C-alpha positions in Angstrom: 0.2 -0.1 0.0 1.4 3.2 -1.1 1.1 6.4 1.6 -0.6 9.6 0.6 1.9 12.5 1.0 1.1 15.8 2.3 2.8 19.2 3.0 2.9 20.3 6.7 5.5 23.1 6.7 6.8 25.9 4.5 10.2 28.0 5.1 11.2 30.8 2.6 13.9 33.1 2.3 13.3 35.3 -1.1 14.3 38.5 -2.4 10.8 40.1 -1.7 10.4 38.5 1.9 11.7 36.3 4.6 9.3 34.3 6.5 5.7 33.3 5.4 3.9 36.4 6.3 6.1 39.1 4.7 6.6 36.7 1.5 2.6 36.1 1.3 2.0 39.9 1.6 4.6 40.4 -1.1 3.2 37.9 -3.8 -0.2 39.0 -2.9 0.4 42.6 -3.7 2.8 42.2 -6.5 6.1 43.4 -4.7 9.2 43.2 -6.2 12.4 42.0 -4.5 14.7 43.3 -7.2 16.9 46.0 -6.6 20.1 47.9 -8.0 23.1 45.9 -7.4 26.1 48.4 -6.4 28.5 45.3 -6.7 27.5 44.3 -10.3 27.8 47.8 -11.2 31.3 48.0 -9.9 32.3 45.0 -11.7 30.8 46.6 -14.9 28.1 43.8 -15.4 25.7 44.5 -18.3 23.0 43.6 -16.0 23.3 45.7 -12.7 20.2 44.5 -10.9 19.5 41.5 -8.9 17.3 39.8 -6.5 19.3 39.2 -3.3 18.2 38.3 0.2 20.1 40.4 2.5 20.5 38.5 5.9 22.1 40.3 8.8 24.3 39.1 11.2 21.8 39.6 14.0 19.2 37.8 11.9 21.6 34.9 11.2 22.2 34.3 14.9 18.8 33.0 15.3 20.1 29.9 13.3 23.5 29.9 13.8 26.0 29.9 16.6 28.6 32.7 16.7 31.3 30.1 16.4 29.4 28.7 13.1 29.2 32.3 11.7 33.1 32.9 12.1 34.5 33.2 8.4 31.2 31.7 7.2 30.3 33.4 3.7 28.3 30.7 2.2 25.2 32.7 1.4 23.5 29.5 0.0 23.9 27.5 2.8 22.8 30.3 5.3 19.6 30.6 3.0 18.8 26.9 3.0 19.3 26.4 7.0 17.2 29.4 7.6 14.3 28.0 5.2 14.8 24.6 6.6 14.3 25.4 10.1 11.6 27.8 9.5 9.8 25.0 7.8 10.3 22.5 10.7 9.1 25.0 13.1 6.0 25.9 10.7 5.3 22.2 10.8 4.9 22.1 14.6 8.0 20.0 15.0 10.5 20.6 17.9 14.2 20.2 17.9 15.2 17.8 20.1 18.5 16.9 21.3 18.3 13.1 21.8 21.0 10.7 22.0 19.7 8.9 18.7 19.0 10.6 15.5 15.4 10.9 14.2 15.6 7.9 12.1 11.9 8.8 10.5 13.1 12.1 9.2 15.7 13.4 6.5 16.1 15.9 4.1 16.7 16.2 0.3 18.0 19.7 -0.2 19.4 21.0 -3.5 21.8 23.4 -4.5 23.9 24.3 -7.7 27.6 25.8 -6.9 28.0 26.1 -3.2 30.6 28.6 -1.4 31.9 30.1 -4.4 33.2 33.1 -2.1 34.8 30.7 0.2 36.5 28.9 -2.7 37.9 32.2 -3.9 39.0 33.0 -0.3 40.7 29.6 0.1 42.4 29.9 -3.4 44.1 33.2 -2.4 45.1 31.9 1.1 46.7 28.5 -0.5 48.6 30.6 -2.9 49.8 32.9 -0.3 50.8 29.9 1.8 48.1 30.5 4.3 46.6 27.0 4.3 46.2 26.9 8.3 44.0 29.9 8.1 41.2 28.6 6.0 39.3 27.7 8.9 37.4 24.7 10.1 34.3 25.4 8.0 36.0 25.8 4.7 35.2 22.1 3.8 31.5 22.2 4.7 31.0 25.5 3.1 32.4 24.3 -0.2 31.2 20.7 -0.6 27.8 20.6 -2.6 26.2 18.5 0.3 27.0 21.2 2.9 23.5 22.6 3.0 22.0 19.1 3.7 24.6 18.4 6.2 24.1 21.4 8.2 20.3 20.8 8.1 20.8 17.0 9.2 23.0 18.1 12.0 20.9 21.1 13.6 17.6 18.7 13.6 19.3 15.4 14.4 18.0 13.8 11.1 18.8 9.9 10.7 17.1 9.1 7.5 18.2 10.1 4.0 20.4 13.4 4.3 21.5 14.5 0.7 21.8 16.9 -2.0 20.3 16.9 -5.4 21.5 19.2 -8.3 20.0 19.6 -11.6 20.0 23.3 -12.5 16.9 25.2 -12.4 15.0 22.0 -11.9 16.6 21.3 -8.9 14.0 22.2 -6.3 11.1 20.6 -8.2 13.2 17.5 -8.4 14.0 17.6 -4.5 10.2 17.6 -3.9 9.6 14.7 -6.4 12.5 12.6 -4.7 11.2 13.2 -1.1 7.7 12.3 -2.4 8.6 9.1 -3.7 10.6 8.2 -0.6 7.6 8.8 1.6 5.1 7.2 -0.5 7.1 4.0 -0.6 7.3 3.9 3.2 11.0 4.7 3.5 10.5 7.8 5.4 7.8 9.7 7.5 8.8 13.0 6.7 11.4 14.8 4.5 12.3 18.4 4.3 12.6 19.1 0.6 13.8 22.1 -0.9 16.7 23.9 -2.6 19.0 27.0 -2.4 21.3 29.2 -4.4 24.3 31.5 -3.6 24.2 35.2 -4.1 26.7 37.5 -6.1 29.1 37.9 -9.0 30.7 34.5 -8.9 27.4 32.9 -9.6 26.0 35.3 -11.7 28.9 36.2 -14.2 28.6 33.3 -16.6 25.0 34.3 -17.2 25.9 37.9 -17.8 28.7 36.7 -20.3 26.2 34.7 -22.0 23.8 37.8 -22.5 20.9 36.1 -21.0 20.3 38.6 -18.4 18.6 41.9 -18.9 20.8 45.2 -19.3 17.7 47.3 -20.2 16.3 48.3 -16.8 19.5 49.1 -14.7 17.6 52.5 -13.8 14.4 50.7 -12.9 15.1 47.5 -11.0 11.6 46.6 -10.4 10.7 46.8 -13.9 13.5 44.4 -15.2 11.8 41.0 -14.9 9.4 40.7 -17.5 7.9 37.1 -18.0 5.6 36.7 -20.8 6.1 40.3 -21.9 6.9 41.6 -25.4 9.7 43.8 -24.0 11.2 41.1 -21.9 15.1 41.3 -22.4 16.5 38.4 -20.4 16.1 37.3 -16.8 17.1 39.0 -13.6 19.4 36.8 -11.5 18.4 36.0 -8.1 18.9 33.8 -5.1 17.5 32.6 -1.9 15.9 29.4 -0.6 12.7 27.3 -0.3 11.7 24.6 2.1 8.8 22.3 2.3 8.1 19.6 5.0 6.6 16.6 3.2 4.9 14.0 5.5 2.9 11.0 5.1 -0.9 11.5 5.7 -1.4 9.2 8.5 1.8 10.5 10.5 0.7 14.1 9.8 -3.0 13.4 10.8 -1.9 11.6 14.2 -0.1 14.4 15.4 -2.7 16.9 14.4 -0.7 18.8 11.9 -2.0 21.7 9.7 -2.0 20.2 6.0 -1.2 22.8 3.4 -1.8 20.6 0.4 -1.4 17.0 -0.9 1.4 16.0 -3.4 -0.5 14.1 -6.2 2.9 13.0 -8.0 4.7 14.2 -10.9 7.4 13.5 -13.3 11.0 14.1 -14.1 12.7 13.7 -17.5 15.1 14.9 -20.1 15.3 15.9 -23.6 19.0 14.3 -23.9 20.0 17.4 -25.9 18.5 15.8 -28.8 16.0 17.4 -31.6 15.9 21.1 -30.6 17.2 20.5 -27.2 20.8 21.8 -26.2 22.6 22.5 -23.0 20.5 26.0 -22.8 17.4 25.2 -25.0 14.7 22.8 -24.1 13.5 19.8 -26.3 10.0 20.4 -26.7 9.1 16.8 -27.1 10.5 16.0 -23.8 8.9 19.0 -22.0 5.4 18.1 -23.1 6.2 14.3 -22.3 7.2 15.5 -18.9 3.8 17.4 -18.4 1.6 14.3 -19.8 3.6 11.9 -17.7 3.1 13.9 -14.7 -0.7 14.2 -15.3 -0.5 10.3 -15.7 1.4 9.7 -12.4 -0.8 12.1 -10.6 -4.1 10.4 -11.9 -5.0 13.9 -13.1 -7.0 14.9 -16.0 -5.7 17.9 -18.0 -9.1 19.9 -17.3 -8.8 19.4 -13.7 -5.9 21.9 -13.5 -7.0 25.2 -12.4 -3.5 27.0 -12.2 0.0 26.5 -13.7 3.0 28.2 -11.8 5.2 28.0 -14.9 9.1 28.4 -15.3 8.9 31.4 -17.5 12.1 33.3 -17.2 11.5 36.3 -19.1 13.6 35.0 -22.2 12.7 34.2 -25.7 11.7 30.7 -24.5 8.7 32.0 -22.8 6.2 31.4 -25.7 7.8 28.3 -26.6 6.9 27.1 -23.0 3.3 28.3 -23.3 2.9 26.4 -26.7 4.2 23.2 -25.0 1.7 23.7 -22.3 -1.1 24.3 -24.8 -0.1 21.1 -26.7 0.7 18.9 -23.7 -2.9 19.9 -21.9 -4.7 20.1 -25.2 -6.0 23.4 -24.0 -5.7 26.9 -25.5 -7.5 30.1 -26.2 -10.0 30.6 -23.3 -9.9 26.9 -22.4 -6.4 27.2 -20.9 -6.0 27.7 -17.1 -4.6 30.4 -15.4 -0.7 30.6 -15.3 1.7 33.0 -13.4 5.3 33.5 -12.9 7.0 34.3 -9.7 10.1 35.6 -11.3 8.4 38.7 -12.3 8.8 39.6 -8.6 12.0 37.8 -7.6 14.1 37.2 -10.9 15.5 34.0 -11.8 16.6 32.0 -8.4 18.5 29.5 -10.2 18.9 26.1 -8.4 16.5 27.7 -5.6 13.9 28.6 -8.3 11.8 25.6 -8.0 11.7 25.2 -4.3 10.7 29.1 -3.8 8.0 28.9 -6.5 6.5 25.8 -5.0 6.3 27.8 -1.8 4.4 30.5 -3.6 2.2 27.7 -5.4 1.4 26.1 -2.0 0.5 29.2 -0.7 -1.9 30.1 -3.4 -3.6 26.6 -3.0 -3.9 26.8 0.7 -5.1 30.6 0.9 -7.1 30.6 -2.2 -5.7 33.5 -4.4 -3.6 33.8 -7.7 -0.9 36.0 -7.3 -0.3 38.7 -10.4 2.1 38.7 -13.0 3.6 42.1 -12.5 5.5 43.7 -15.5 3.2 41.9 -18.0 1.1 44.6 -19.4 2.3 44.1 -23.0 1.8 40.3 -23.5 4.0 38.7 -26.3 2.1 38.4 -29.4 3.3 34.8 -29.7 1.7 34.2 -26.5 -1.7 36.0 -27.1 -1.9 33.8 -30.5 -2.0 30.7 -28.1 -4.0 31.6 -25.0 -6.5 34.2 -23.8 -5.1 37.3 -22.1 -7.6 36.4 -19.3 -5.3 33.4 -18.3 -2.4 35.9 -17.4 -3.8 37.6 -14.4 -2.2 41.2 -13.8 -3.8 41.7 -10.5 -4.7 39.1 -7.7 -7.5 36.9 -8.0 -9.2 35.6 -4.7 -10.7 32.3 -5.7 -10.6 28.5 -4.7 -8.0 26.6 -6.3 -8.1 22.8 -6.1 -5.3 21.6 -8.3 -2.2 23.6 -9.5 0.6 22.3 -11.7 4.2 23.5 -10.9 6.8 23.0 -13.6 10.6 23.8 -14.0 12.7 23.4 -17.2 16.7 23.6 -16.5 20.0 24.1 -18.2 21.1 20.6 -19.5 17.6 19.9 -20.9 16.3 18.7 -17.9 12.6 18.8 -16.7 10.3 18.4 -13.7 6.6 18.9 -13.1 4.7 18.2 -9.9 1.2 18.4 -9.1 -0.4 19.7 -5.9 -4.0 19.4 -4.7 -5.9 21.4 -2.1 -6.2 18.9 1.0 -9.9 18.6 2.3 
């Protein structure tokens, strides 16, 4: 017998809000977290705006000890730990200091490249024969699994503790991996999520590829324009999102609040064949990912009320909409509502799937559809496929039953997960 899987806790560190109250207020009201970035201007980046959560030392001390923060400069690990501990607390779970680990709980918490600033610092110290000055946390800050190791240690997790990495699909993938483990009875709860470092060493390569916008350095909040005719590239962002996935019986037995049920989903790759490349999606694989996700979740196309898309404000937005219309066999007025959180936070890279999933769950639980900001001029290729009413520009207060969340990443990798309102 397979277990039903529900979401009982959420945590968020986003460019437009830390914590659920702040973040929910921001997405309901279309508040952008994108600002001018003085460091990117100093380094003469083409794109000089970003979505960067600013964590003060005093704020970090609620989650880390002073010793842990000494020589600590991995923003990605910091974001991830804060989001994960907030989600744990939000789920009504205690942090216990037992002799034995919590065998029933684990974490699958993804990232891309961890501790770039620490790597740079370490290289200079090694070149200057100062190896002993690297500090005791250099290894854990620079290993990819550093974020899950920190989370596992702080919560005493005894089940699977690991870090996944699949570019922009990482966060969505972590949710589906956690879902499978709980569904199959191998864990009672998993903290699923993902994080991404901030700063020029993460974002420089994208700026060099000319995929980031350079037209809104003087108007940062207008810079991220998914589905817009005047979109000129994505705005780099960062942060972390965390979700507590739990088997339904365990959640009910402890009287937990249930945000939503995870119905299932699918992960695949286009193999960089056909039109797929390292940076471009293979539409055949994207559509197969969506249709296989529906089949896995036992959901009909017409049951989907809302799509939270990947939609990065690049030339691929209209292709993504086209893929959705063909996969769902729904177009024009029959197409569901669709929105993109990236209009408010930019593209948070490996953190995108989890941050956007937290926003997706909040819509489902509270009954609203957040607006697409900076989308007054919808791209004509998109209006040729779906009705403008499917792209809300103001908040819509409405009951949602099923919502689809998808991510499509570098390397031609895809993920789609289906969430349902728990009743």
